[in-house]
Biopython code that builds the backbone (N, CA, C, O; Angstrom):
import numpy as np
from Bio.PDB.StructureBuilder import StructureBuilder

atoms = [
    (1, "MET", "N", (9.579, -15.530, -7.731)),
    (1, "MET", "CA", (8.070, -16.082, -8.126)),
    (1, "MET", "C", (7.905, -17.230, -7.193)),
    (1, "MET", "O", (8.650, -17.984, -6.566)),
    (2, "SER", "N", (6.024, -16.973, -7.430)),
    (2, "SER", "CA", (5.732, -18.102, -6.243)),
    (2, "SER", "C", (4.761, -19.011, -7.620)),
    (2, "SER", "O", (4.291, -18.722, -8.721)),
    (3, "ASP", "N", (4.851, -20.269, -6.690)),
    (3, "ASP", "CA", (4.683, -21.591, -7.894)),
    (3, "ASP", "C", (2.941, -21.279, -7.875)),
    (3, "ASP", "O", (2.284, -21.618, -8.859)),
    (4, "ASN", "N", (2.251, -20.603, -6.666)),
    (4, "ASN", "CA", (0.515, -20.974, -6.731)),
    (4, "ASN", "C", (-0.265, -19.485, -6.975)),
    (4, "ASN", "O", (-1.444, -19.313, -6.666)),
    (5, "CYS", "N", (0.638, -18.387, -7.612)),
    (5, "CYS", "CA", (0.556, -17.456, -7.554)),
    (5, "CYS", "C", (-0.489, -17.172, -9.395)),
    (5, "CYS", "O", (-0.105, -17.588, -10.487)),
    (6, "VAL", "N", (-1.357, -16.633, -9.208)),
    (6, "VAL", "CA", (-2.113, -16.470, -10.763)),
    (6, "VAL", "C", (-1.164, -15.278, -11.632)),
    (6, "VAL", "O", (-1.324, -15.282, -12.853)),
    (7, "PHE", "N", (-0.471, -14.559, -11.220)),
    (7, "PHE", "CA", (-0.082, -13.040, -11.699)),
    (7, "PHE", "C", (1.614, -13.507, -11.928)),
    (7, "PHE", "O", (2.324, -13.032, -12.815)),
    (8, "CYS", "N", (1.922, -14.218, -11.231)),
    (8, "CYS", "CA", (3.135, -14.904, -10.985)),
    (8, "CYS", "C", (3.625, -15.644, -12.676)),
    (8, "CYS", "O", (4.518, -15.606, -13.522)),
    (9, "ARG", "N", (2.312, -16.279, -12.365)),
    (9, "ARG", "CA", (2.118, -17.351, -13.946)),
    (9, "ARG", "C", (2.313, -16.457, -15.027)),
    (9, "ARG", "O", (3.147, -16.644, -15.913)),
    (10, "ILE", "N", (1.473, -15.393, -14.954)),
    (10, "ILE", "CA", (1.102, -14.349, -15.998)),
    (10, "ILE", "C", (2.302, -13.958, -16.497)),
    (10, "ILE", "O", (2.606, -13.995, -17.689)),
    (11, "ALA", "N", (3.053, -13.551, -15.522)),
    (11, "ALA", "CA", (4.579, -12.860, -15.492)),
    (11, "ALA", "C", (5.556, -13.706, -16.710)),
    (11, "ALA", "O", (6.318, -13.388, -17.623)),
    (12, "LEU", "N", (5.011, -14.978, -16.096)),
    (12, "LEU", "CA", (5.663, -15.979, -16.784)),
    (12, "LEU", "C", (4.922, -16.501, -18.476)),
    (12, "LEU", "O", (5.029, -17.597, -19.027)),
    (13, "ARG", "N", (4.641, -16.023, -18.659)),
    (13, "ARG", "CA", (3.378, -16.368, -19.482)),
    (13, "ARG", "C", (2.903, -17.930, -19.745)),
    (13, "ARG", "O", (2.912, -18.633, -20.756)),
    (14, "GLU", "N", (2.557, -18.117, -18.621)),
    (14, "GLU", "CA", (1.975, -19.651, -18.361)),
    (14, "GLU", "C", (0.681, -19.520, -18.745)),
    (14, "GLU", "O", (-0.003, -20.271, -19.441)),
    (15, "LEU", "N", (0.475, -18.719, -18.338)),
    (15, "LEU", "CA", (-1.062, -18.600, -18.745)),
    (15, "LEU", "C", (-1.893, -17.242, -19.420)),
    (15, "LEU", "O", (-1.724, -16.096, -19.005)),
    (16, "PRO", "N", (-2.607, -17.527, -20.286)),
    (16, "PRO", "CA", (-2.699, -16.709, -21.176)),
    (16, "PRO", "C", (-3.164, -15.436, -20.403)),
    (16, "PRO", "O", (-3.539, -15.414, -19.231)),
    (17, "THR", "N", (-3.056, -14.149, -21.451)),
    (17, "THR", "CA", (-3.912, -13.144, -21.168)),
    (17, "THR", "C", (-3.472, -12.288, -22.459)),
    (17, "THR", "O", (-2.790, -12.836, -23.324)),
    (18, "GLU", "N", (-3.866, -10.937, -22.586)),
    (18, "GLU", "CA", (-4.250, -9.974, -23.389)),
    (18, "GLU", "C", (-3.375, -8.399, -23.202)),
    (18, "GLU", "O", (-3.870, -7.284, -23.034)),
    (19, "LEU", "N", (-2.019, -8.767, -23.296)),
    (19, "LEU", "CA", (-0.745, -8.195, -22.614)),
    (19, "LEU", "C", (-1.067, -6.359, -23.741)),
    (19, "LEU", "O", (-1.440, -6.179, -24.900)),
    (20, "VAL", "N", (-0.735, -5.540, -22.787)),
    (20, "VAL", "CA", (-0.630, -4.477, -23.076)),
    (20, "VAL", "C", (0.352, -3.678, -23.579)),
    (20, "VAL", "O", (0.507, -2.955, -24.563)),
    (21, "HIS", "N", (1.292, -4.191, -22.117)),
    (21, "HIS", "CA", (2.752, -3.536, -22.650)),
    (21, "HIS", "C", (3.590, -4.493, -21.149)),
    (21, "HIS", "O", (3.107, -4.719, -20.040)),
    (22, "GLU", "N", (4.768, -4.819, -21.629)),
    (22, "GLU", "CA", (6.211, -5.547, -21.235)),
    (22, "GLU", "C", (7.277, -4.456, -21.180)),
    (22, "GLU", "O", (7.523, -3.690, -22.111)),
    (23, "SER", "N", (7.811, -4.463, -20.133)),
    (23, "SER", "CA", (9.100, -4.186, -19.917)),
    (23, "SER", "C", (10.041, -5.142, -19.750)),
    (23, "SER", "O", (9.576, -6.168, -20.245)),
    (24, "PRO", "N", (11.173, -5.355, -19.292)),
    (24, "PRO", "CA", (11.995, -6.228, -18.718)),
    (24, "PRO", "C", (11.528, -6.486, -17.324)),
    (24, "PRO", "O", (11.731, -7.642, -16.951)),
    (25, "ASN", "N", (10.904, -5.626, -16.389)),
    (25, "ASN", "CA", (10.593, -5.848, -15.570)),
    (25, "ASN", "C", (9.234, -5.701, -14.915)),
    (25, "ASN", "O", (9.229, -5.707, -13.684)),
    (26, "THR", "N", (7.978, -5.559, -15.610)),
    (26, "THR", "CA", (6.683, -5.386, -15.529)),
    (26, "THR", "C", (6.272, -5.638, -16.847)),
    (26, "THR", "O", (6.734, -5.568, -17.986)),
    (27, "VAL", "N", (4.993, -6.031, -16.145)),
    (27, "VAL", "CA", (3.845, -7.084, -17.213)),
    (27, "VAL", "C", (2.099, -6.129, -17.273)),
    (27, "VAL", "O", (1.294, -6.083, -16.343)),
    (28, "ALA", "N", (1.964, -5.570, -18.461)),
    (28, "ALA", "CA", (0.775, -4.918, -17.525)),
    (28, "ALA", "C", (-0.295, -5.615, -18.843)),
    (28, "ALA", "O", (0.080, -5.666, -20.014)),
    (29, "PHE", "N", (-1.659, -6.115, -18.365)),
    (29, "PHE", "CA", (-2.278, -6.625, -19.547)),
    (29, "PHE", "C", (-3.975, -6.204, -19.092)),
    (29, "PHE", "O", (-3.908, -5.669, -17.985)),
    (30, "ARG", "N", (-4.972, -6.247, -19.419)),
    (30, "ARG", "CA", (-6.456, -6.201, -19.380)),
    (30, "ARG", "C", (-6.922, -7.092, -18.431)),
    (30, "ARG", "O", (-6.968, -8.322, -18.427)),
    (31, "ASP", "N", (-7.229, -6.329, -17.699)),
    (31, "ASP", "CA", (-8.762, -7.231, -16.655)),
    (31, "ASP", "C", (-9.026, -8.151, -16.763)),
    (31, "ASP", "O", (-8.276, -8.762, -17.524)),
    (32, "LEU", "N", (-10.087, -8.905, -16.223)),
    (32, "LEU", "CA", (-10.927, -9.990, -16.994)),
    (32, "LEU", "C", (-12.096, -9.388, -16.793)),
    (32, "LEU", "O", (-13.000, -9.278, -17.620)),
    (33, "ARG", "N", (-12.076, -8.794, -15.122)),
    (33, "ARG", "CA", (-13.589, -8.210, -14.778)),
    (33, "ARG", "C", (-13.472, -6.595, -15.090)),
    (33, "ARG", "O", (-13.470, -5.850, -14.110)),
    (34, "PRO", "N", (-13.386, -6.076, -16.273)),
    (34, "PRO", "CA", (-12.861, -3.993, -16.039)),
    (34, "PRO", "C", (-14.218, -3.997, -15.153)),
    (34, "PRO", "O", (-15.141, -4.787, -14.957)),
    (35, "GLN", "N", (-13.812, -2.551, -14.674)),
    (35, "GLN", "CA", (-15.320, -1.382, -13.929)),
    (35, "GLN", "C", (-14.932, -0.744, -14.588)),
    (35, "GLN", "O", (-15.841, 0.031, -14.291)),
    (36, "ALA", "N", (-14.109, 0.068, -15.688)),
    (36, "ALA", "CA", (-14.253, 0.477, -16.809)),
    (36, "ALA", "C", (-13.494, 0.425, -18.438)),
    (36, "ALA", "O", (-12.749, -0.429, -18.918)),
    (37, "PRO", "N", (-13.957, 1.534, -18.948)),
    (37, "PRO", "CA", (-14.119, 0.968, -20.686)),
    (37, "PRO", "C", (-12.077, 0.773, -20.965)),
    (37, "PRO", "O", (-11.502, 0.597, -22.040)),
    (38, "VAL", "N", (-11.501, 0.886, -19.670)),
    (38, "VAL", "CA", (-10.333, 0.509, -19.689)),
    (38, "VAL", "C", (-10.066, 0.346, -18.418)),
    (38, "VAL", "O", (-10.318, 1.032, -17.428)),
    (39, "HIS", "N", (-9.562, -0.581, -18.561)),
    (39, "HIS", "CA", (-8.801, -1.305, -16.872)),
    (39, "HIS", "C", (-8.061, -2.436, -17.020)),
    (39, "HIS", "O", (-8.536, -3.560, -17.185)),
    (40, "VAL", "N", (-6.733, -2.117, -16.955)),
    (40, "VAL", "CA", (-5.600, -2.442, -17.292)),
    (40, "VAL", "C", (-4.376, -3.078, -15.950)),
    (40, "VAL", "O", (-3.866, -2.161, -15.306)),
    (41, "LEU", "N", (-4.045, -4.141, -15.651)),
    (41, "LEU", "CA", (-3.412, -4.075, -14.688)),
    (41, "LEU", "C", (-2.053, -4.364, -14.866)),
    (41, "LEU", "O", (-1.541, -5.230, -15.575)),
    (42, "VAL", "N", (-1.362, -3.257, -13.895)),
    (42, "VAL", "CA", (0.157, -3.362, -14.195)),
    (42, "VAL", "C", (1.394, -4.128, -12.806)),
    (42, "VAL", "O", (1.702, -3.742, -11.679)),
    (43, "ILE", "N", (1.720, -5.100, -13.485)),
    (43, "ILE", "CA", (2.386, -5.507, -12.491)),
    (43, "ILE", "C", (3.839, -5.849, -12.088)),
    (43, "ILE", "O", (4.336, -5.438, -13.136)),
    (44, "PRO", "N", (4.848, -6.262, -11.417)),
    (44, "PRO", "CA", (6.006, -6.030, -11.128)),
    (44, "PRO", "C", (6.124, -7.545, -11.544)),
    (44, "PRO", "O", (5.138, -8.232, -11.276)),
    (45, "LYS", "N", (7.442, -8.312, -12.306)),
    (45, "LYS", "CA", (7.694, -9.506, -12.549)),
    (45, "LYS", "C", (7.868, -10.379, -11.612)),
    (45, "LYS", "O", (7.428, -11.526, -11.694)),
    (46, "PRO", "N", (8.677, -9.831, -10.394)),
    (46, "PRO", "CA", (8.993, -10.702, -9.244)),
    (46, "PRO", "C", (7.792, -10.343, -7.606)),
    (46, "PRO", "O", (7.476, -9.373, -6.917)),
    (47, "HIS", "N", (7.518, -11.741, -7.667)),
    (47, "HIS", "CA", (6.570, -11.514, -6.799)),
    (47, "HIS", "C", (7.210, -10.546, -5.103)),
    (47, "HIS", "O", (8.106, -10.459, -4.264)),
    (48, "HIS", "N", (5.778, -9.990, -5.604)),
    (48, "HIS", "CA", (5.722, -8.971, -4.173)),
    (48, "HIS", "C", (4.260, -8.994, -3.742)),
    (48, "HIS", "O", (3.327, -8.925, -4.542)),
    (49, "PRO", "N", (4.120, -9.102, -2.320)),
    (49, "PRO", "CA", (2.693, -9.702, -1.776)),
    (49, "PRO", "C", (1.565, -8.378, -1.998)),
    (49, "PRO", "O", (0.346, -8.490, -2.128)),
    (50, "ASP", "N", (2.423, -7.029, -1.996)),
    (50, "ASP", "CA", (1.345, -5.753, -2.116)),
    (50, "ASP", "C", (2.634, -4.471, -2.363)),
    (50, "ASP", "O", (3.851, -4.575, -2.519)),
    (51, "VAL", "N", (1.627, -3.163, -2.305)),
    (51, "VAL", "CA", (2.525, -2.311, -2.393)),
    (51, "VAL", "C", (3.321, -1.669, -1.795)),
    (51, "VAL", "O", (4.084, -1.023, -2.514)),
    (52, "ALA", "N", (3.523, -1.539, -0.266)),
    (52, "ALA", "CA", (3.970, -1.503, 1.172)),
    (52, "ALA", "C", (5.470, -2.589, 0.987)),
    (52, "ALA", "O", (6.616, -2.190, 1.194)),
    (53, "THR", "N", (5.197, -3.623, 0.672)),
    (53, "THR", "CA", (6.029, -4.755, 1.294)),
    (53, "THR", "C", (6.918, -4.238, -0.544)),
    (53, "THR", "O", (7.830, -3.422, -0.417)),
    (54, "LEU", "N", (6.695, -4.588, -1.631)),
    (54, "LEU", "CA", (6.985, -3.843, -2.829)),
    (54, "LEU", "C", (8.020, -2.478, -2.726)),
    (54, "LEU", "O", (9.154, -2.450, -3.205)),
    (55, "ALA", "N", (7.418, -1.456, -2.052)),
    (55, "ALA", "CA", (8.293, -0.401, -2.013)),
    (55, "ALA", "C", (9.960, -0.278, -0.971)),
    (55, "ALA", "O", (11.021, 0.240, -1.319)),
    (56, "ALA", "N", (9.644, -0.909, 0.227)),
    (56, "ALA", "CA", (9.744, -1.442, 1.312)),
    (56, "ALA", "C", (11.450, -2.450, 0.369)),
    (56, "ALA", "O", (12.642, -2.149, 0.297)),
    (57, "ALA", "N", (10.863, -3.303, -0.006)),
    (57, "ALA", "CA", (12.165, -3.926, -0.342)),
    (57, "ALA", "C", (12.833, -3.434, -2.223)),
    (57, "ALA", "O", (13.722, -4.097, -2.756)),
    (58, "ASP", "N", (12.433, -2.696, -2.643)),
    (58, "ASP", "CA", (12.843, -2.744, -4.559)),
    (58, "ASP", "C", (12.031, -1.251, -4.488)),
    (58, "ASP", "O", (10.803, -1.328, -4.440)),
    (59, "PRO", "N", (12.659, 0.137, -4.478)),
    (59, "PRO", "CA", (11.797, 0.689, -4.514)),
    (59, "PRO", "C", (12.194, 1.645, -5.428)),
    (59, "PRO", "O", (11.840, 2.823, -5.385)),
    (60, "ALA", "N", (13.194, 0.973, -6.558)),
    (60, "ALA", "CA", (13.739, 1.688, -8.052)),
    (60, "ALA", "C", (12.187, 0.387, -8.587)),
    (60, "ALA", "O", (11.504, 0.670, -9.571)),
    (61, "LEU", "N", (11.982, -0.537, -7.996)),
    (61, "LEU", "CA", (11.094, -1.832, -9.239)),
    (61, "LEU", "C", (9.570, -0.996, -8.683)),
    (61, "LEU", "O", (8.659, -1.107, -9.503)),
    (62, "ALA", "N", (9.276, -0.327, -7.618)),
    (62, "ALA", "CA", (8.175, 0.617, -7.514)),
    (62, "ALA", "C", (7.684, 1.600, -8.695)),
    (62, "ALA", "O", (6.670, 1.891, -9.329)),
    (63, "GLY", "N", (9.443, 2.019, -8.551)),
    (63, "GLY", "CA", (9.373, 3.066, -9.725)),
    (63, "GLY", "C", (8.729, 2.737, -10.587)),
    (63, "GLY", "O", (7.648, 3.256, -10.866)),
    (64, "GLU", "N", (9.297, 1.728, -11.242)),
    (64, "GLU", "CA", (9.156, 1.033, -12.659)),
    (64, "GLU", "C", (7.491, 0.482, -12.733)),
    (64, "GLU", "O", (6.939, 0.605, -13.826)),
    (65, "VAL", "N", (6.888, 0.027, -11.863)),
    (65, "VAL", "CA", (5.585, 0.136, -12.073)),
    (65, "VAL", "C", (4.923, 1.133, -12.418)),
    (65, "VAL", "O", (4.137, 1.101, -13.365)),
    (66, "LEU", "N", (5.124, 2.072, -11.764)),
    (66, "LEU", "CA", (4.868, 3.719, -12.210)),
    (66, "LEU", "C", (4.826, 3.888, -13.257)),
    (66, "LEU", "O", (3.792, 3.842, -13.923)),
    (67, "SER", "N", (5.939, 4.127, -13.676)),
    (67, "SER", "CA", (6.140, 4.197, -15.070)),
    (67, "SER", "C", (5.624, 4.120, -15.983)),
    (67, "SER", "O", (5.272, 4.982, -16.789)),
    (68, "THR", "N", (5.395, 1.892, -15.945)),
    (68, "THR", "CA", (4.737, 1.542, -16.762)),
    (68, "THR", "C", (3.007, 2.262, -16.699)),
    (68, "THR", "O", (2.496, 3.031, -17.513)),
    (69, "ALA", "N", (2.621, 1.890, -15.888)),
    (69, "ALA", "CA", (1.513, 2.451, -15.784)),
    (69, "ALA", "C", (0.827, 4.091, -16.316)),
    (69, "ALA", "O", (-0.305, 4.435, -16.656)),
    (70, "ALA", "N", (2.321, 4.932, -16.162)),
    (70, "ALA", "CA", (1.774, 6.293, -17.155)),
    (70, "ALA", "C", (2.196, 5.620, -18.442)),
    (70, "ALA", "O", (1.333, 5.887, -19.279)),
    (71, "ALA", "N", (3.002, 4.978, -18.889)),
    (71, "ALA", "CA", (2.649, 4.352, -20.054)),
    (71, "ALA", "C", (1.748, 3.845, -20.742)),
    (71, "ALA", "O", (1.475, 3.890, -21.941)),
    (72, "VAL", "N", (1.325, 3.375, -19.906)),
    (72, "VAL", "CA", (-0.148, 2.502, -20.347)),
    (72, "VAL", "C", (-1.357, 3.734, -20.349)),
    (72, "VAL", "O", (-2.447, 3.519, -20.880)),
    (73, "ALA", "N", (-1.090, 4.810, -19.811)),
    (73, "ALA", "CA", (-2.318, 5.958, -19.688)),
    (73, "ALA", "C", (-2.729, 6.145, -20.637)),
    (73, "ALA", "O", (-3.893, 6.241, -21.026)),
    (74, "GLU", "N", (-1.469, 6.243, -21.284)),
    (74, "GLU", "CA", (-0.556, 7.175, -22.562)),
    (74, "GLU", "C", (-0.984, 6.474, -23.571)),
    (74, "GLU", "O", (-1.683, 7.027, -24.421)),
    (75, "ALA", "N", (-0.598, 4.911, -23.693)),
    (75, "ALA", "CA", (-0.942, 4.661, -24.638)),
    (75, "ALA", "C", (-2.838, 4.008, -24.620)),
    (75, "ALA", "O", (-3.555, 3.399, -25.414)),
    (76, "GLU", "N", (-2.947, 4.427, -23.610)),
    (76, "GLU", "CA", (-5.117, 3.698, -23.890)),
    (76, "GLU", "C", (-5.480, 5.171, -24.238)),
    (76, "GLU", "O", (-6.454, 5.261, -24.986)),
    (77, "GLY", "N", (-4.859, 6.441, -23.823)),
    (77, "GLY", "CA", (-5.137, 7.553, -24.723)),
    (77, "GLY", "C", (-5.929, 8.066, -23.285)),
    (77, "GLY", "O", (-7.034, 8.590, -23.421)),
    (78, "LEU", "N", (-5.367, 7.915, -21.944)),
    (78, "LEU", "CA", (-5.957, 8.185, -20.814)),
    (78, "LEU", "C", (-5.988, 9.854, -20.421)),
    (78, "LEU", "O", (-7.010, 10.433, -20.051)),
    (79, "ARG", "N", (-4.530, 10.554, -20.595)),
    (79, "ARG", "CA", (-3.886, 11.243, -20.600)),
    (79, "ARG", "C", (-4.773, 12.930, -20.070)),
    (79, "ARG", "O", (-4.913, 13.812, -19.222)),
    (80, "ALA", "N", (-5.262, 12.195, -21.847)),
    (80, "ALA", "CA", (-6.329, 14.322, -21.414)),
    (80, "ALA", "C", (-6.952, 14.643, -20.562)),
    (80, "ALA", "O", (-6.779, 15.709, -19.972)),
    (81, "ASP", "N", (-7.989, 13.658, -20.235)),
    (81, "ASP", "CA", (-9.286, 13.351, -19.320)),
    (81, "ASP", "C", (-8.989, 12.875, -18.194)),
    (81, "ASP", "O", (-9.767, 12.757, -17.248)),
    (82, "GLY", "N", (-8.052, 12.626, -18.216)),
    (82, "GLY", "CA", (-7.458, 11.367, -16.905)),
    (82, "GLY", "C", (-8.325, 10.286, -16.215)),
    (82, "GLY", "O", (-9.503, 9.984, -16.405)),
    (83, "PHE", "N", (-6.951, 9.548, -14.940)),
    (83, "PHE", "CA", (-7.715, 8.067, -15.049)),
    (83, "PHE", "C", (-7.353, 8.010, -13.299)),
    (83, "PHE", "O", (-7.101, 8.968, -12.569)),
    (84, "ARG", "N", (-7.418, 6.750, -12.990)),
    (84, "ARG", "CA", (-6.868, 6.511, -11.920)),
    (84, "ARG", "C", (-6.469, 5.443, -11.626)),
    (84, "ARG", "O", (-6.837, 4.419, -12.202)),
    (85, "LEU", "N", (-5.472, 5.479, -10.481)),
    (85, "LEU", "CA", (-4.314, 4.332, -10.688)),
    (85, "LEU", "C", (-4.531, 3.940, -9.167)),
    (85, "LEU", "O", (-4.684, 4.814, -8.313)),
    (86, "ILE", "N", (-4.539, 2.621, -8.874)),
    (86, "ILE", "CA", (-5.723, 2.065, -7.908)),
    (86, "ILE", "C", (-4.408, 0.871, -7.693)),
    (86, "ILE", "O", (-3.876, 0.184, -8.565)),
    (87, "PHE", "N", (-4.072, 0.924, -5.946)),
    (87, "PHE", "CA", (-3.274, 0.083, -5.263)),
    (87, "PHE", "C", (-4.053, -0.462, -4.277)),
    (87, "PHE", "O", (-4.433, 0.398, -3.483)),
    (88, "ASN", "N", (-4.455, -1.635, -4.017)),
    (88, "ASN", "CA", (-5.349, -1.973, -3.294)),
    (88, "ASN", "C", (-4.615, -3.095, -2.322)),
    (88, "ASN", "O", (-4.468, -4.250, -2.721)),
    (89, "THR", "N", (-4.097, -2.599, -0.813)),
    (89, "THR", "CA", (-3.538, -3.606, -0.166)),
    (89, "THR", "C", (-4.238, -3.903, 1.023)),
    (89, "THR", "O", (-4.943, -3.140, 1.685)),
    (90, "GLY", "N", (-3.909, -5.371, 1.274)),
    (90, "GLY", "CA", (-4.762, -6.009, 2.626)),
    (90, "GLY", "C", (-6.230, -6.461, 2.267)),
    (90, "GLY", "O", (-6.902, -5.719, 1.550)),
    (91, "ARG", "N", (-6.594, -7.282, 2.592)),
    (91, "ARG", "CA", (-8.019, -7.713, 2.183)),
    (91, "ARG", "C", (-8.858, -6.159, 2.581)),
    (91, "ARG", "O", (-9.487, -5.680, 1.638)),
    (92, "TYR", "N", (-8.890, -5.431, 3.813)),
    (92, "TYR", "CA", (-9.605, -4.885, 3.954)),
    (92, "TYR", "C", (-10.070, -3.776, 2.833)),
    (92, "TYR", "O", (-11.218, -3.521, 2.470)),
    (93, "ALA", "N", (-8.941, -3.245, 2.434)),
    (93, "ALA", "CA", (-8.852, -3.028, 0.372)),
    (93, "ALA", "C", (-9.885, -3.338, -0.307)),
    (93, "ALA", "O", (-10.701, -2.682, -0.955)),
    (94, "GLY", "N", (-9.739, -4.502, -0.062)),
    (94, "GLY", "CA", (-10.360, -5.853, -1.366)),
    (94, "GLY", "C", (-9.619, -5.794, -2.529)),
    (94, "GLY", "O", (-9.861, -5.539, -3.709)),
    (95, "GLN", "N", (-8.142, -6.260, -1.534)),
    (95, "GLN", "CA", (-6.712, -7.281, -3.125)),
    (95, "GLN", "C", (-7.655, -8.738, -2.991)),
    (95, "GLN", "O", (-7.822, -9.528, -2.061)),
    (96, "GLU", "N", (-8.010, -8.692, -3.953)),
    (96, "GLU", "CA", (-8.202, -10.625, -3.848)),
    (96, "GLU", "C", (-6.631, -11.403, -4.680)),
    (96, "GLU", "O", (-6.603, -12.629, -4.581)),
    (97, "VAL", "N", (-5.688, -10.895, -5.271)),
    (97, "VAL", "CA", (-4.614, -11.683, -5.301)),
    (97, "VAL", "C", (-3.441, -10.849, -4.708)),
    (97, "VAL", "O", (-3.231, -9.658, -4.933)),
    (98, "PHE", "N", (-2.804, -11.574, -4.010)),
    (98, "PHE", "CA", (-1.985, -11.210, -3.107)),
    (98, "PHE", "C", (-0.769, -11.028, -4.056)),
    (98, "PHE", "O", (0.199, -11.530, -3.483)),
    (99, "HIS", "N", (-0.401, -10.518, -5.277)),
    (99, "HIS", "CA", (0.730, -9.984, -5.671)),
    (99, "HIS", "C", (0.165, -8.659, -6.176)),
    (99, "HIS", "O", (-0.861, -8.411, -6.810)),
    (100, "VAL", "N", (1.513, -7.587, -5.526)),
    (100, "VAL", "CA", (1.095, -6.132, -5.959)),
    (100, "VAL", "C", (0.868, -6.201, -7.375)),
    (100, "VAL", "O", (1.498, -6.894, -8.172)),
    (101, "HIS", "N", (-0.381, -5.182, -7.695)),
    (101, "HIS", "CA", (-0.778, -4.887, -9.296)),
    (101, "HIS", "C", (-1.609, -3.043, -8.588)),
    (101, "HIS", "O", (-2.195, -2.641, -7.583)),
    (102, "ALA", "N", (-1.229, -2.612, -9.633)),
    (102, "ALA", "CA", (-1.921, -1.391, -10.200)),
    (102, "ALA", "C", (-2.646, -1.848, -10.981)),
    (102, "ALA", "O", (-2.306, -2.623, -11.875)),
    (103, "HIS", "N", (-4.235, -1.271, -10.682)),
    (103, "HIS", "CA", (-5.083, -0.884, -11.437)),
    (103, "HIS", "C", (-5.046, 0.482, -12.254)),
    (103, "HIS", "O", (-4.927, 1.528, -11.615)),
    (104, "VAL", "N", (-5.132, 0.510, -13.485)),
    (104, "VAL", "CA", (-5.300, 1.859, -14.747)),
    (104, "VAL", "C", (-6.892, 1.545, -15.086)),
    (104, "VAL", "O", (-7.597, 0.767, -15.730)),
    (105, "VAL", "N", (-6.970, 2.741, -14.164)),
    (105, "VAL", "CA", (-9.160, 2.870, -14.507)),
    (105, "VAL", "C", (-9.028, 3.839, -15.577)),
    (105, "VAL", "O", (-7.877, 4.206, -15.816)),
    (106, "GLY", "N", (-10.228, 4.464, -16.460)),
    (106, "GLY", "CA", (-10.277, 5.298, -17.237)),
    (106, "GLY", "C", (-11.385, 5.072, -18.594)),
    (106, "GLY", "O", (-12.083, 4.222, -19.146)),
    (107, "GLY", "N", (-11.095, 6.071, -18.640)),
    (107, "GLY", "CA", (-12.252, 5.970, -20.574)),
    (107, "GLY", "C", (-13.208, 6.591, -20.368)),
    (107, "GLY", "O", (-13.945, 6.745, -21.342)),
    (108, "ALA", "N", (-13.652, 7.245, -18.994)),
    (108, "ALA", "CA", (-15.470, 7.246, -18.741)),
    (108, "ALA", "C", (-15.285, 7.936, -17.543)),
    (108, "ALA", "O", (-14.315, 7.437, -16.972)),
    (109, "PRO", "N", (-15.782, 8.884, -16.877)),
    (109, "PRO", "CA", (-16.202, 9.602, -15.516)),
    (109, "PRO", "C", (-16.368, 8.884, -14.360)),
    (109, "PRO", "O", (-17.454, 8.512, -13.915)),
    (110, "LEU", "N", (-15.120, 8.659, -13.800)),
    (110, "LEU", "CA", (-15.326, 7.302, -12.731)),
    (110, "LEU", "C", (-16.109, 7.112, -11.491)),
    (110, "LEU", "O", (-16.306, 6.095, -10.826)),
    (111, "GLY", "N", (-16.635, 8.722, -11.290)),
    (111, "GLY", "CA", (-17.412, 8.926, -9.765)),
    (111, "GLY", "C", (-16.600, 9.263, -8.489)),
    (111, "GLY", "O", (-15.441, 9.660, -8.371)),
    (112, "PRO", "N", (-17.563, 8.982, -7.563)),
    (112, "PRO", "CA", (-16.379, 9.232, -6.004)),
    (112, "PRO", "C", (-15.493, 7.783, -5.937)),
    (112, "PRO", "O", (-15.888, 6.719, -6.413)),
    (113, "MET", "N", (-13.896, 8.041, -5.066)),
    (113, "MET", "CA", (-13.599, 7.037, -5.237)),
    (113, "MET", "C", (-13.821, 6.063, -4.260)),
    (113, "MET", "O", (-13.475, 4.883, -4.312)),
    (114, "LEU", "N", (-14.563, 6.770, -3.154)),
    (114, "LEU", "CA", (-15.574, 5.714, -2.257)),
    (114, "LEU", "C", (-16.681, 5.365, -2.173)),
    (114, "LEU", "O", (-17.238, 6.257, -2.812)),
    (115, "SER", "N", (-17.499, 4.664, -1.828)),
    (115, "SER", "CA", (-18.905, 4.906, -1.882)),
    (115, "SER", "C", (-19.237, 5.469, -0.156)),
    (115, "SER", "O", (-18.474, 5.757, 0.765)),
    (116, "SER", "N", (-20.611, 5.453, -0.266)),
    (116, "SER", "CA", (-21.339, 5.947, 1.140)),
    (116, "SER", "C", (-21.389, 4.835, 1.686)),
    (116, "SER", "O", (-21.880, 4.720, 2.810)),
]
sb = StructureBuilder()
sb.init_structure("model")
sb.init_model(0)
sb.init_chain("A")
sb.init_seg("    ")
for serial, (resi, resn, name, xyz) in enumerate(atoms, 1):
    if name == "N":
        sb.init_residue(resn, " ", resi, " ")
    sb.init_atom(name, np.array(xyz, "f"), 0.0, 1.0, " ", f" {name:<3s}", serial, name[0])
structure = sb.get_structure()
């Protein structure tokens, strides 16, 4: 855990959030600035700065993050029409919090993945 990481503090329940799902190693909660009708963040409880670092350090935990994201999509009713799972890695990708997190986004047509 990182003392100054907001997602570590959420995982420890030091900061309030709307939890959607929790497992022994992951937490899912609603994004404070949703970009779609459903926008949930899925994080591992241990601190890893990005998905590439997580995959190299703990592939099993990376798989748990994906399993949690799938469970969230199912629970939120997104499986039938589809959803987007996004990992932003690094500042050029728009990563703002440097604790790996997956965005589960859906509930409406999402449009193109990248803007022109």
